[in-house]
PDB file of N, H, CA, C and O in Angstrom:
ATOM      1  N   UNK A   1       0.838  -1.186   0.000  1.00  0.00           N
ATOM      2  CA  UNK A   1       0.000   0.000   0.000  1.00  0.00           C
ATOM      3  C   UNK A   1       0.881   1.246   0.000  1.00  0.00           C
ATOM      4  O   UNK A   1       2.035   1.222   0.426  1.00  0.00           O
ATOM      5  N   UNK A   2       0.306   2.309  -0.482  1.00  0.00           N
ATOM      6  H   UNK A   2      -0.633   2.329  -0.828  1.00  0.00           H
ATOM      7  CA  UNK A   2       0.988   3.596  -0.581  1.00  0.00           C
ATOM      8  C   UNK A   2       0.232   4.636   0.233  1.00  0.00           C
ATOM      9  O   UNK A   2      -0.924   4.443   0.607  1.00  0.00           O
ATOM     10  N   UNK A   3       0.920   5.746   0.496  1.00  0.00           N
ATOM     11  H   UNK A   3       1.860   5.903   0.192  1.00  0.00           H
ATOM     12  CA  UNK A   3       0.261   6.902   1.091  1.00  0.00           C
ATOM     13  C   UNK A   3       0.415   8.076   0.142  1.00  0.00           C
ATOM     14  O   UNK A   3       1.408   8.187  -0.577  1.00  0.00           O
ATOM     15  N   UNK A   4      -0.571   8.941   0.151  1.00  0.00           N
ATOM     16  H   UNK A   4      -1.377   8.851   0.736  1.00  0.00           H
ATOM     17  CA  UNK A   4      -0.534  10.195  -0.589  1.00  0.00           C
ATOM     18  C   UNK A   4      -0.660  11.302   0.445  1.00  0.00           C
ATOM     19  O   UNK A   4      -1.622  11.343   1.212  1.00  0.00           O
ATOM     20  N   UNK A   5       0.322  12.203   0.460  1.00  0.00           N
ATOM     21  H   UNK A   5       1.104  12.170  -0.163  1.00  0.00           H
ATOM     22  CA  UNK A   5       0.309  13.328   1.394  1.00  0.00           C
ATOM     23  C   UNK A   5      -0.017  14.582   0.601  1.00  0.00           C
ATOM     24  O   UNK A   5       0.672  14.914  -0.363  1.00  0.00           O
ATOM     25  N   UNK A   6      -1.073  15.277   1.013  1.00  0.00           N
ATOM     26  H   UNK A   6      -1.633  15.007   1.796  1.00  0.00           H
ATOM     27  CA  UNK A   6      -1.461  16.513   0.347  1.00  0.00           C
ATOM     28  C   UNK A   6      -1.039  17.708   1.204  1.00  0.00           C
ATOM     29  O   UNK A   6      -0.936  17.619   2.427  1.00  0.00           O
ATOM     30  N   UNK A   7      -0.802  18.814   0.527  1.00  0.00           N
ATOM     31  H   UNK A   7      -0.886  18.887  -0.466  1.00  0.00           H
ATOM     32  CA  UNK A   7      -0.286  20.019   1.171  1.00  0.00           C
ATOM     33  C   UNK A   7      -1.166  21.215   0.836  1.00  0.00           C
ATOM     34  O   UNK A   7      -1.903  21.208  -0.149  1.00  0.00           O
ATOM     35  N   UNK A   8      -1.073  22.241   1.677  1.00  0.00           N
ATOM     36  H   UNK A   8      -0.474  22.246   2.477  1.00  0.00           H
ATOM     37  CA  UNK A   8      -1.814  23.475   1.437  1.00  0.00           C
ATOM     38  C   UNK A   8      -1.145  24.332   0.368  1.00  0.00           C
ATOM     39  O   UNK A   8      -1.818  25.048  -0.375  1.00  0.00           O
ATOM     40  N   UNK A   9       0.193  24.256   0.292  1.00  0.00           N
ATOM     41  H   UNK A   9       0.740  23.675   0.895  1.00  0.00           H
ATOM     42  CA  UNK A   9       0.921  25.103  -0.651  1.00  0.00           C
ATOM     43  C   UNK A   9       1.955  24.294  -1.422  1.00  0.00           C
ATOM     44  O   UNK A   9       2.440  23.263  -0.955  1.00  0.00           O
ATOM     45  N   UNK A  10       2.277  24.783  -2.605  1.00  0.00           N
ATOM     46  H   UNK A  10       1.883  25.620  -2.985  1.00  0.00           H
ATOM     47  CA  UNK A  10       3.331  24.163  -3.408  1.00  0.00           C
ATOM     48  C   UNK A  10       4.669  24.283  -2.695  1.00  0.00           C
ATOM     49  O   UNK A  10       5.491  23.369  -2.765  1.00  0.00           O
ATOM     50  N   UNK A  11       4.896  25.400  -2.008  1.00  0.00           N
ATOM     51  H   UNK A  11       4.228  26.142  -1.951  1.00  0.00           H
ATOM     52  CA  UNK A  11       6.153  25.580  -1.277  1.00  0.00           C
ATOM     53  C   UNK A  11       6.350  24.456  -0.261  1.00  0.00           C
ATOM     54  O   UNK A  11       7.423  23.856  -0.200  1.00  0.00           O
ATOM     55  N   UNK A  12       5.322  24.170   0.534  1.00  0.00           N
ATOM     56  H   UNK A  12       4.450  24.658   0.484  1.00  0.00           H
ATOM     57  CA  UNK A  12       5.443  23.104   1.535  1.00  0.00           C
ATOM     58  C   UNK A  12       5.684  21.752   0.873  1.00  0.00           C
ATOM     59  O   UNK A  12       6.446  20.935   1.390  1.00  0.00           O
ATOM     60  N   UNK A  13       5.042  21.512  -0.260  1.00  0.00           N
ATOM     61  H   UNK A  13       4.423  22.175  -0.680  1.00  0.00           H
ATOM     62  CA  UNK A  13       5.239  20.257  -0.981  1.00  0.00           C
ATOM     63  C   UNK A  13       6.688  20.117  -1.434  1.00  0.00           C
ATOM     64  O   UNK A  13       7.305  19.070  -1.237  1.00  0.00           O
ATOM     65  N   UNK A  14       7.229  21.165  -2.036  1.00  0.00           N
ATOM     66  H   UNK A  14       6.728  22.016  -2.196  1.00  0.00           H
ATOM     67  CA  UNK A  14       8.601  21.109  -2.540  1.00  0.00           C
ATOM     68  C   UNK A  14       9.618  21.036  -1.409  1.00  0.00           C
ATOM     69  O   UNK A  14      10.626  20.339  -1.527  1.00  0.00           O
ATOM     70  N   UNK A  15       9.367  21.743  -0.322  1.00  0.00           N
ATOM     71  H   UNK A  15       8.549  22.310  -0.226  1.00  0.00           H
ATOM     72  CA  UNK A  15      10.257  21.680   0.844  1.00  0.00           C
ATOM     73  C   UNK A  15      10.225  20.279   1.450  1.00  0.00           C
ATOM     74  O   UNK A  15      11.264  19.744   1.838  1.00  0.00           O
ATOM     75  N   UNK A  16       9.045  19.692   1.532  1.00  0.00           N
ATOM     76  H   UNK A  16       8.202  20.127   1.217  1.00  0.00           H
ATOM     77  CA  UNK A  16       8.920  18.324   2.048  1.00  0.00           C
ATOM     78  C   UNK A  16       9.684  17.351   1.161  1.00  0.00           C
ATOM     79  O   UNK A  16      10.362  16.455   1.663  1.00  0.00           O
ATOM     80  N   UNK A  17       9.581  17.520  -0.146  1.00  0.00           N
ATOM     81  H   UNK A  17       9.030  18.248  -0.553  1.00  0.00           H
ATOM     82  CA  UNK A  17      10.320  16.653  -1.075  1.00  0.00           C
ATOM     83  C   UNK A  17      11.821  16.731  -0.797  1.00  0.00           C
ATOM     84  O   UNK A  17      12.501  15.707  -0.738  1.00  0.00           O
ATOM     85  N   UNK A  18      12.322  17.932  -0.631  1.00  0.00           N
ATOM     86  H   UNK A  18      11.769  18.764  -0.679  1.00  0.00           H
ATOM     87  CA  UNK A  18      13.752  18.126  -0.356  1.00  0.00           C
ATOM     88  C   UNK A  18      14.158  17.454   0.959  1.00  0.00           C
ATOM     89  O   UNK A  18      15.151  16.728   1.006  1.00  0.00           O
ATOM     90  N   UNK A  19      13.399  17.694   2.013  1.00  0.00           N
ATOM     91  H   UNK A  19      12.592  18.283   1.976  1.00  0.00           H
ATOM     92  CA  UNK A  19      13.730  17.137   3.330  1.00  0.00           C
ATOM     93  C   UNK A  19      13.670  15.611   3.335  1.00  0.00           C
ATOM     94  O   UNK A  19      14.559  14.956   3.880  1.00  0.00           O
ATOM     95  N   UNK A  20      12.640  15.050   2.737  1.00  0.00           N
ATOM     96  H   UNK A  20      11.918  15.582   2.294  1.00  0.00           H
ATOM     97  CA  UNK A  20      12.484  13.598   2.723  1.00  0.00           C
ATOM     98  C   UNK A  20      13.554  12.936   1.858  1.00  0.00           C
ATOM     99  O   UNK A  20      14.040  11.854   2.186  1.00  0.00           O
ATOM    100  N   UNK A  21      13.916  13.581   0.765  1.00  0.00           N
ATOM    101  H   UNK A  21      13.522  14.460   0.499  1.00  0.00           H
ATOM    102  CA  UNK A  21      15.000  13.057  -0.075  1.00  0.00           C
ATOM    103  C   UNK A  21      16.321  13.081   0.677  1.00  0.00           C
ATOM    104  O   UNK A  21      17.112  12.143   0.581  1.00  0.00           O
ATOM    105  N   UNK A  22      16.563  14.156   1.429  1.00  0.00           N
ATOM    106  H   UNK A  22      15.921  14.918   1.508  1.00  0.00           H
ATOM    107  CA  UNK A  22      17.790  14.246   2.232  1.00  0.00           C
ATOM    108  C   UNK A  22      17.852  13.152   3.288  1.00  0.00           C
ATOM    109  O   UNK A  22      18.937  12.705   3.661  1.00  0.00           O
ATOM    110  N   UNK A  23      16.692  12.719   3.770  1.00  0.00           N
ATOM    111  H   UNK A  23      15.811  13.082   3.467  1.00  0.00           H
ATOM    112  CA  UNK A  23      16.614  11.631   4.760  1.00  0.00           C
ATOM    113  C   UNK A  23      16.625  10.259   4.080  1.00  0.00           C
ATOM    114  O   UNK A  23      16.534   9.225   4.742  1.00  0.00           O
ATOM    115  N   UNK A  24      16.736  10.267   2.759  1.00  0.00           N
ATOM    116  H   UNK A  24      16.809  11.107   2.221  1.00  0.00           H
ATOM    117  CA  UNK A  24      16.756   9.044   1.942  1.00  0.00           C
ATOM    118  C   UNK A  24      15.494   8.192   2.124  1.00  0.00           C
ATOM    119  O   UNK A  24      15.549   6.963   2.138  1.00  0.00           O
ATOM    120  N   UNK A  25      14.370   8.875   2.260  1.00  0.00           N
ATOM    121  H   UNK A  25      14.325   9.874   2.248  1.00  0.00           H
ATOM    122  CA  UNK A  25      13.070   8.208   2.319  1.00  0.00           C
ATOM    123  C   UNK A  25      12.525   8.200   0.887  1.00  0.00           C
ATOM    124  O   UNK A  25      12.383   9.258   0.276  1.00  0.00           O
ATOM    125  N   UNK A  26      12.220   7.023   0.354  1.00  0.00           N
ATOM    126  H   UNK A  26      12.334   6.162   0.851  1.00  0.00           H
ATOM    127  CA  UNK A  26      11.749   6.968  -1.037  1.00  0.00           C
ATOM    128  C   UNK A  26      10.351   7.573  -1.193  1.00  0.00           C
ATOM    129  O   UNK A  26       9.379   7.092  -0.610  1.00  0.00           O
ATOM    130  N   UNK A  27      10.277   8.632  -1.990  1.00  0.00           N
ATOM    131  H   UNK A  27      11.067   9.023  -2.463  1.00  0.00           H
ATOM    132  CA  UNK A  27       9.011   9.319  -2.251  1.00  0.00           C
ATOM    133  C   UNK A  27       8.959   9.706  -3.719  1.00  0.00           C
ATOM    134  O   UNK A  27       9.952   9.612  -4.440  1.00  0.00           O
ATOM    135  N   UNK A  28       7.788  10.140  -4.144  1.00  0.00           N
ATOM    136  H   UNK A  28       6.981  10.216  -3.558  1.00  0.00           H
ATOM    137  CA  UNK A  28       7.620  10.616  -5.507  1.00  0.00           C
ATOM    138  C   UNK A  28       6.612  11.757  -5.488  1.00  0.00           C
ATOM    139  O   UNK A  28       5.549  11.643  -4.878  1.00  0.00           O
ATOM    140  N   UNK A  29       6.947  12.856  -6.155  1.00  0.00           N
ATOM    141  H   UNK A  29       7.810  12.949  -6.650  1.00  0.00           H
ATOM    142  CA  UNK A  29       6.002  13.971  -6.289  1.00  0.00           C
ATOM    143  C   UNK A  29       5.120  13.682  -7.497  1.00  0.00           C
ATOM    144  O   UNK A  29       5.605  13.302  -8.562  1.00  0.00           O
ATOM    145  N   UNK A  30       3.824  13.869  -7.312  1.00  0.00           N
ATOM    146  H   UNK A  30       3.430  14.178  -6.446  1.00  0.00           H
ATOM    147  CA  UNK A  30       2.884  13.592  -8.392  1.00  0.00           C
ATOM    148  C   UNK A  30       1.671  14.498  -8.251  1.00  0.00           C
ATOM    149  O   UNK A  30       1.447  15.072  -7.185  1.00  0.00           O
ATOM    150  N   UNK A  31       0.890  14.633  -9.312  1.00  0.00           N
ATOM    151  H   UNK A  31       1.072  14.167 -10.178  1.00  0.00           H
ATOM    152  CA  UNK A  31      -0.348  15.412  -9.192  1.00  0.00           C
ATOM    153  C   UNK A  31      -1.293  14.753  -8.187  1.00  0.00           C
ATOM    154  O   UNK A  31      -1.299  13.533  -8.029  1.00  0.00           O
ATOM    155  N   UNK A  32      -2.080  15.572  -7.522  1.00  0.00           N
ATOM    156  H   UNK A  32      -2.075  16.563  -7.650  1.00  0.00           H
ATOM    157  CA  UNK A  32      -3.069  15.042  -6.579  1.00  0.00           C
ATOM    158  C   UNK A  32      -4.092  14.223  -7.379  1.00  0.00           C
ATOM    159  O   UNK A  32      -4.633  14.717  -8.368  1.00  0.00           O
ATOM    160  N   UNK A  33      -4.358  12.990  -6.967  1.00  0.00           N
ATOM    161  H   UNK A  33      -3.918  12.589  -6.164  1.00  0.00           H
ATOM    162  CA  UNK A  33      -5.367  12.182  -7.674  1.00  0.00           C
ATOM    163  C   UNK A  33      -6.732  12.873  -7.684  1.00  0.00           C
ATOM    164  O   UNK A  33      -7.064  13.616  -6.761  1.00  0.00           O
ATOM    165  N   UNK A  34      -7.503  12.630  -8.711  1.00  0.00           N
ATOM    166  H   UNK A  34      -7.233  12.026  -9.461  1.00  0.00           H
ATOM    167  CA  UNK A  34      -8.795  13.300  -8.893  1.00  0.00           C
ATOM    168  C   UNK A  34      -9.762  13.084  -7.740  1.00  0.00           C
ATOM    169  O   UNK A  34     -10.539  13.978  -7.404  1.00  0.00           O
ATOM    170  N   UNK A  35      -9.719  11.910  -7.134  1.00  0.00           N
ATOM    171  H   UNK A  35      -9.088  11.184  -7.407  1.00  0.00           H
ATOM    172  CA  UNK A  35     -10.682  11.618  -6.062  1.00  0.00           C
ATOM    173  C   UNK A  35     -10.292  12.246  -4.721  1.00  0.00           C
ATOM    174  O   UNK A  35     -11.016  12.129  -3.733  1.00  0.00           O
ATOM    175  N   UNK A  36      -9.128  12.919  -4.706  1.00  0.00           N
ATOM    176  H   UNK A  36      -8.540  13.015  -5.509  1.00  0.00           H
ATOM    177  CA  UNK A  36      -8.673  13.610  -3.495  1.00  0.00           C
ATOM    178  C   UNK A  36      -8.655  15.103  -3.791  1.00  0.00           C
ATOM    179  O   UNK A  36      -8.086  15.525  -4.798  1.00  0.00           O
ATOM    180  N   UNK A  37      -9.260  15.894  -2.941  1.00  0.00           N
ATOM    181  H   UNK A  37      -9.721  15.551  -2.123  1.00  0.00           H
ATOM    182  CA  UNK A  37      -9.286  17.345  -3.107  1.00  0.00           C
ATOM    183  C   UNK A  37      -8.140  17.967  -2.325  1.00  0.00           C
ATOM    184  O   UNK A  37      -7.827  17.524  -1.220  1.00  0.00           O
ATOM    185  N   UNK A  38      -7.511  18.997  -2.893  1.00  0.00           N
ATOM    186  H   UNK A  38      -7.766  19.358  -3.791  1.00  0.00           H
ATOM    187  CA  UNK A  38      -6.398  19.660  -2.212  1.00  0.00           C
ATOM    188  C   UNK A  38      -6.262  21.085  -2.718  1.00  0.00           C
ATOM    189  O   UNK A  38      -6.596  21.378  -3.866  1.00  0.00           O
ATOM    190  N   UNK A  39      -5.767  21.979  -1.853  1.00  0.00           N
ATOM    191  H   UNK A  39      -5.495  21.742  -0.920  1.00  0.00           H
ATOM    192  CA  UNK A  39      -5.500  23.358  -2.264  1.00  0.00           C
ATOM    193  C   UNK A  39      -4.322  23.418  -3.227  1.00  0.00           C
ATOM    194  O   UNK A  39      -4.303  24.240  -4.143  1.00  0.00           O
ATOM    195  N   UNK A  40      -3.352  22.556  -3.021  1.00  0.00           N
ATOM    196  H   UNK A  40      -3.368  21.888  -2.277  1.00  0.00           H
ATOM    197  CA  UNK A  40      -2.159  22.486  -3.858  1.00  0.00           C
ATOM    198  C   UNK A  40      -2.362  21.356  -4.862  1.00  0.00           C
ATOM    199  O   UNK A  40      -2.935  20.323  -4.516  1.00  0.00           O
ATOM    200  N   UNK A  41      -1.911  21.530  -6.076  1.00  0.00           N
ATOM    201  H   UNK A  41      -1.445  22.369  -6.357  1.00  0.00           H
ATOM    202  CA  UNK A  41      -2.103  20.512  -7.107  1.00  0.00           C
ATOM    203  C   UNK A  41      -1.116  19.367  -7.055  1.00  0.00           C
ATOM    204  O   UNK A  41      -1.245  18.403  -7.809  1.00  0.00           O
ATOM    205  N   UNK A  42      -0.119  19.461  -6.166  1.00  0.00           N
ATOM    206  H   UNK A  42      -0.014  20.244  -5.554  1.00  0.00           H
ATOM    207  CA  UNK A  42       0.897  18.415  -6.066  1.00  0.00           C
ATOM    208  C   UNK A  42       0.750  17.643  -4.765  1.00  0.00           C
ATOM    209  O   UNK A  42       0.242  18.159  -3.769  1.00  0.00           O
ATOM    210  N   UNK A  43       1.203  16.408  -4.792  1.00  0.00           N
ATOM    211  H   UNK A  43       1.616  15.989  -5.601  1.00  0.00           H
ATOM    212  CA  UNK A  43       1.189  15.555  -3.600  1.00  0.00           C
ATOM    213  C   UNK A  43       2.475  14.744  -3.575  1.00  0.00           C
ATOM    214  O   UNK A  43       3.198  14.670  -4.569  1.00  0.00           O
ATOM    215  N   UNK A  44       2.747  14.144  -2.438  1.00  0.00           N
ATOM    216  H   UNK A  44       2.160  14.204  -1.631  1.00  0.00           H
ATOM    217  CA  UNK A  44       3.882  13.236  -2.302  1.00  0.00           C
ATOM    218  C   UNK A  44       3.336  11.837  -2.068  1.00  0.00           C
ATOM    219  O   UNK A  44       2.471  11.618  -1.220  1.00  0.00           O
ATOM    220  N   UNK A  45       3.861  10.901  -2.840  1.00  0.00           N
ATOM    221  H   UNK A  45       4.564  11.079  -3.529  1.00  0.00           H
ATOM    222  CA  UNK A  45       3.500   9.496  -2.673  1.00  0.00           C
ATOM    223  C   UNK A  45       4.659   8.780  -1.994  1.00  0.00           C
ATOM    224  O   UNK A  45       5.818   8.958  -2.368  1.00  0.00           O
ATOM    225  N   UNK A  46       4.336   7.974  -0.999  1.00  0.00           N
ATOM    226  H   UNK A  46       3.395   7.829  -0.695  1.00  0.00           H
ATOM    227  CA  UNK A  46       5.354   7.206  -0.287  1.00  0.00           C
ATOM    228  C   UNK A  46       4.825   5.841   0.090  1.00  0.00           C
ATOM    229  O   UNK A  46       3.659   5.520  -0.142  1.00  0.00           O
ATOM    230  N   UNK A  47       5.688   5.054   0.668  1.00  0.00           N
ATOM    231  H   UNK A  47       6.635   5.315   0.857  1.00  0.00           H
ATOM    232  CA  UNK A  47       5.304   3.718   1.119  1.00  0.00           C
ATOM    233  C   UNK A  47       4.634   3.800   2.482  1.00  0.00           C
ATOM    234  O   UNK A  47       5.031   4.598   3.331  1.00  0.00           O
ATOM    235  N   UNK A  48       3.623   2.977   2.686  1.00  0.00           N
ATOM    236  H   UNK A  48       3.300   2.329   1.997  1.00  0.00           H
ATOM    237  CA  UNK A  48       2.906   2.947   3.965  1.00  0.00           C
ATOM    238  C   UNK A  48       3.866   2.648   5.116  1.00  0.00           C
ATOM    239  O   UNK A  48       3.667   3.129   6.232  1.00  0.00           O
ATOM    240  N   UNK A  49       4.900   1.862   4.849  1.00  0.00           N
ATOM    241  H   UNK A  49       5.062   1.472   3.942  1.00  0.00           H
ATOM    242  CA  UNK A  49       5.870   1.504   5.890  1.00  0.00           C
ATOM    243  C   UNK A  49       6.654   2.716   6.395  1.00  0.00           C
ATOM    244  O   UNK A  49       7.181   2.697   7.508  1.00  0.00           O
ATOM    245  N   UNK A  50       6.731   3.772   5.577  1.00  0.00           N
ATOM    246  H   UNK A  50       6.303   3.788   4.673  1.00  0.00           H
ATOM    247  CA  UNK A  50       7.488   4.973   5.941  1.00  0.00           C
ATOM    248  C   UNK A  50       6.599   6.079   6.502  1.00  0.00           C
ATOM    249  O   UNK A  50       7.084   7.182   6.758  1.00  0.00           O
ATOM    250  N   UNK A  51       5.315   5.810   6.699  1.00  0.00           N
ATOM    251  H   UNK A  51       4.921   4.915   6.492  1.00  0.00           H
ATOM    252  CA  UNK A  51       4.358   6.848   7.118  1.00  0.00           C
ATOM    253  C   UNK A  51       4.796   7.572   8.387  1.00  0.00           C
ATOM    254  O   UNK A  51       4.820   8.802   8.416  1.00  0.00           O
ATOM    255  N   UNK A  52       5.138   6.837   9.425  1.00  0.00           N
ATOM    256  H   UNK A  52       5.119   5.838   9.402  1.00  0.00           H
ATOM    257  CA  UNK A  52       5.529   7.458  10.695  1.00  0.00           C
ATOM    258  C   UNK A  52       6.788   8.291  10.525  1.00  0.00           C
ATOM    259  O   UNK A  52       6.868   9.408  11.035  1.00  0.00           O
ATOM    260  N   UNK A  53       7.762   7.763   9.821  1.00  0.00           N
ATOM    261  H   UNK A  53       7.697   6.855   9.407  1.00  0.00           H
ATOM    262  CA  UNK A  53       9.022   8.476   9.600  1.00  0.00           C
ATOM    263  C   UNK A  53       8.786   9.761   8.803  1.00  0.00           C
ATOM    264  O   UNK A  53       9.366  10.801   9.114  1.00  0.00           O
ATOM    265  N   UNK A  54       7.943   9.688   7.785  1.00  0.00           N
ATOM    266  H   UNK A  54       7.472   8.843   7.533  1.00  0.00           H
ATOM    267  CA  UNK A  54       7.629  10.863   6.974  1.00  0.00           C
ATOM    268  C   UNK A  54       6.959  11.934   7.829  1.00  0.00           C
ATOM    269  O   UNK A  54       7.337  13.104   7.774  1.00  0.00           O
ATOM    270  N   UNK A  55       5.968  11.535   8.617  1.00  0.00           N
ATOM    271  H   UNK A  55       5.661  10.585   8.662  1.00  0.00           H
ATOM    272  CA  UNK A  55       5.273  12.501   9.473  1.00  0.00           C
ATOM    273  C   UNK A  55       6.226  13.120  10.490  1.00  0.00           C
ATOM    274  O   UNK A  55       6.117  14.311  10.779  1.00  0.00           O
ATOM    275  N   UNK A  56       7.147  12.350  11.034  1.00  0.00           N
ATOM    276  H   UNK A  56       7.235  11.382  10.799  1.00  0.00           H
ATOM    277  CA  UNK A  56       8.126  12.884  11.989  1.00  0.00           C
ATOM    278  C   UNK A  56       9.015  13.936  11.338  1.00  0.00           C
ATOM    279  O   UNK A  56       9.268  14.983  11.932  1.00  0.00           O
ATOM    280  N   UNK A  57       9.491  13.669  10.124  1.00  0.00           N
ATOM    281  H   UNK A  57       9.285  12.818   9.641  1.00  0.00           H
ATOM    282  CA  UNK A  57      10.345  14.632   9.415  1.00  0.00           C
ATOM    283  C   UNK A  57       9.569  15.917   9.140  1.00  0.00           C
ATOM    284  O   UNK A  57      10.095  17.012   9.341  1.00  0.00           O
ATOM    285  N   UNK A  58       8.336  15.797   8.687  1.00  0.00           N
ATOM    286  H   UNK A  58       7.909  14.908   8.524  1.00  0.00           H
ATOM    287  CA  UNK A  58       7.528  16.983   8.387  1.00  0.00           C
ATOM    288  C   UNK A  58       7.246  17.795   9.648  1.00  0.00           C
ATOM    289  O   UNK A  58       7.352  19.021   9.629  1.00  0.00           O
ATOM    290  N   UNK A  59       6.893  17.134  10.731  1.00  0.00           N
ATOM    291  H   UNK A  59       6.806  16.138  10.747  1.00  0.00           H
ATOM    292  CA  UNK A  59       6.608  17.840  11.982  1.00  0.00           C
ATOM    293  C   UNK A  59       7.860  18.481  12.566  1.00  0.00           C
ATOM    294  O   UNK A  59       7.812  19.610  13.054  1.00  0.00           O
ATOM    295  N   UNK A  60       8.961  17.777  12.521  1.00  0.00           N
ATOM    296  H   UNK A  60       9.000  16.859  12.125  1.00  0.00           H
ATOM    297  CA  UNK A  60      10.220  18.304  13.055  1.00  0.00           C
ATOM    298  C   UNK A  60      10.646  19.577  12.322  1.00  0.00           C
ATOM    299  O   UNK A  60      11.252  20.470  12.914  1.00  0.00           O
ATOM    300  N   UNK A  61      10.325  19.651  11.034  1.00  0.00           N
ATOM    301  H   UNK A  61       9.833  18.926  10.553  1.00  0.00           H
ATOM    302  CA  UNK A  61      10.708  20.801  10.217  1.00  0.00           C
ATOM    303  C   UNK A  61       9.566  21.789  10.008  1.00  0.00           C
ATOM    304  O   UNK A  61       9.660  22.692   9.177  1.00  0.00           O
ATOM    305  N   UNK A  62       8.481  21.609  10.770  1.00  0.00           N
ATOM    306  H   UNK A  62       8.404  20.875  11.445  1.00  0.00           H
ATOM    307  CA  UNK A  62       7.328  22.509  10.744  1.00  0.00           C
ATOM    308  C   UNK A  62       6.739  22.690   9.349  1.00  0.00           C
ATOM    309  O   UNK A  62       6.374  23.796   8.952  1.00  0.00           O
ATOM    310  N   UNK A  63       6.654  21.579   8.612  1.00  0.00           N
ATOM    311  H   UNK A  63       6.951  20.681   8.935  1.00  0.00           H
ATOM    312  CA  UNK A  63       6.019  21.589   7.299  1.00  0.00           C
ATOM    313  C   UNK A  63       4.553  21.208   7.497  1.00  0.00           C
ATOM    314  O   UNK A  63       4.239  20.119   7.977  1.00  0.00           O
ATOM    315  N   UNK A  64       3.667  22.122   7.120  1.00  0.00           N
ATOM    316  H   UNK A  64       3.923  23.007   6.730  1.00  0.00           H
ATOM    317  CA  UNK A  64       2.237  21.849   7.264  1.00  0.00           C
ATOM    318  C   UNK A  64       1.757  21.008   6.090  1.00  0.00           C
ATOM    319  O   UNK A  64       2.044  21.308   4.931  1.00  0.00           O
ATOM    320  N   UNK A  65       1.029  19.959   6.410  1.00  0.00           N
ATOM    321  H   UNK A  65       0.796  19.716   7.352  1.00  0.00           H
ATOM    322  CA  UNK A  65       0.422  19.154   5.357  1.00  0.00           C
ATOM    323  C   UNK A  65      -1.067  19.041   5.636  1.00  0.00           C
ATOM    324  O   UNK A  65      -1.519  19.118   6.779  1.00  0.00           O
ATOM    325  N   UNK A  66      -1.803  18.857   4.573  1.00  0.00           N
ATOM    326  H   UNK A  66      -1.437  18.794   3.644  1.00  0.00           H
ATOM    327  CA  UNK A  66      -3.263  18.846   4.677  1.00  0.00           C
ATOM    328  C   UNK A  66      -3.772  17.519   5.224  1.00  0.00           C
ATOM    329  O   UNK A  66      -4.551  17.487   6.176  1.00  0.00           O
ATOM    330  N   UNK A  67      -3.319  16.412   4.607  1.00  0.00           N
ATOM    331  H   UNK A  67      -2.686  16.438   3.834  1.00  0.00           H
ATOM    332  CA  UNK A  67      -3.830  15.111   5.005  1.00  0.00           C
ATOM    333  C   UNK A  67      -2.912  14.004   4.505  1.00  0.00           C
ATOM    334  O   UNK A  67      -2.111  14.207   3.592  1.00  0.00           O
ATOM    335  N   UNK A  68      -3.042  12.829   5.117  1.00  0.00           N
ATOM    336  H   UNK A  68      -3.692  12.664   5.858  1.00  0.00           H
ATOM    337  CA  UNK A  68      -2.352  11.625   4.655  1.00  0.00           C
ATOM    338  C   UNK A  68      -3.435  10.629   4.259  1.00  0.00           C
ATOM    339  O   UNK A  68      -4.260  10.230   5.081  1.00  0.00           O
ATOM    340  N   UNK A  69      -3.421  10.239   3.004  1.00  0.00           N
ATOM    341  H   UNK A  69      -2.751  10.563   2.336  1.00  0.00           H
ATOM    342  CA  UNK A  69      -4.413   9.314   2.464  1.00  0.00           C
ATOM    343  C   UNK A  69      -3.747   7.968   2.223  1.00  0.00           C
ATOM    344  O   UNK A  69      -2.639   7.910   1.690  1.00  0.00           O
ATOM    345  N   UNK A  70      -4.409   6.894   2.607  1.00  0.00           N
ATOM    346  H   UNK A  70      -5.309   6.941   3.040  1.00  0.00           H
ATOM    347  CA  UNK A  70      -3.895   5.551   2.355  1.00  0.00           C
ATOM    348  C   UNK A  70      -4.542   5.046   1.072  1.00  0.00           C
ATOM    349  O   UNK A  70      -5.766   5.017   0.943  1.00  0.00           O
ATOM    350  N   UNK A  71      -3.690   4.646   0.123  1.00  0.00           N
ATOM    351  H   UNK A  71      -2.696   4.668   0.229  1.00  0.00           H
ATOM    352  CA  UNK A  71      -4.139   4.198  -1.189  1.00  0.00           C
ATOM    353  C   UNK A  71      -3.800   2.721  -1.352  1.00  0.00           C
ATOM    354  O   UNK A  71      -2.670   2.307  -1.094  1.00  0.00           O
ATOM    355  N   UNK A  72      -4.762   1.942  -1.772  1.00  0.00           N
ATOM    356  H   UNK A  72      -5.681   2.278  -1.982  1.00  0.00           H
ATOM    357  CA  UNK A  72      -4.528   0.505  -1.983  1.00  0.00           C
ATOM    358  C   UNK A  72      -3.917   0.243  -3.336  1.00  0.00           C
ATOM    359  O   UNK A  72      -3.652  -0.908  -3.681  1.00  0.00           O
TER     360      UNK A  72
END
């Protein structure tokens, strides 16, 4: 399973991408899927196994995110 993390702003999305890449957490930036609504058109996709680690990195660096969606 995967997770999709949505953000309020493109800046937060891009900053999150940089921070998570620096932590060597495998992620991918992609458009927000149609069935998910978001203020920002971009999202980060990651592995469900990395969910806690991703949230810790974002919180530690004060990156605001809208929601974490679990995708099958």
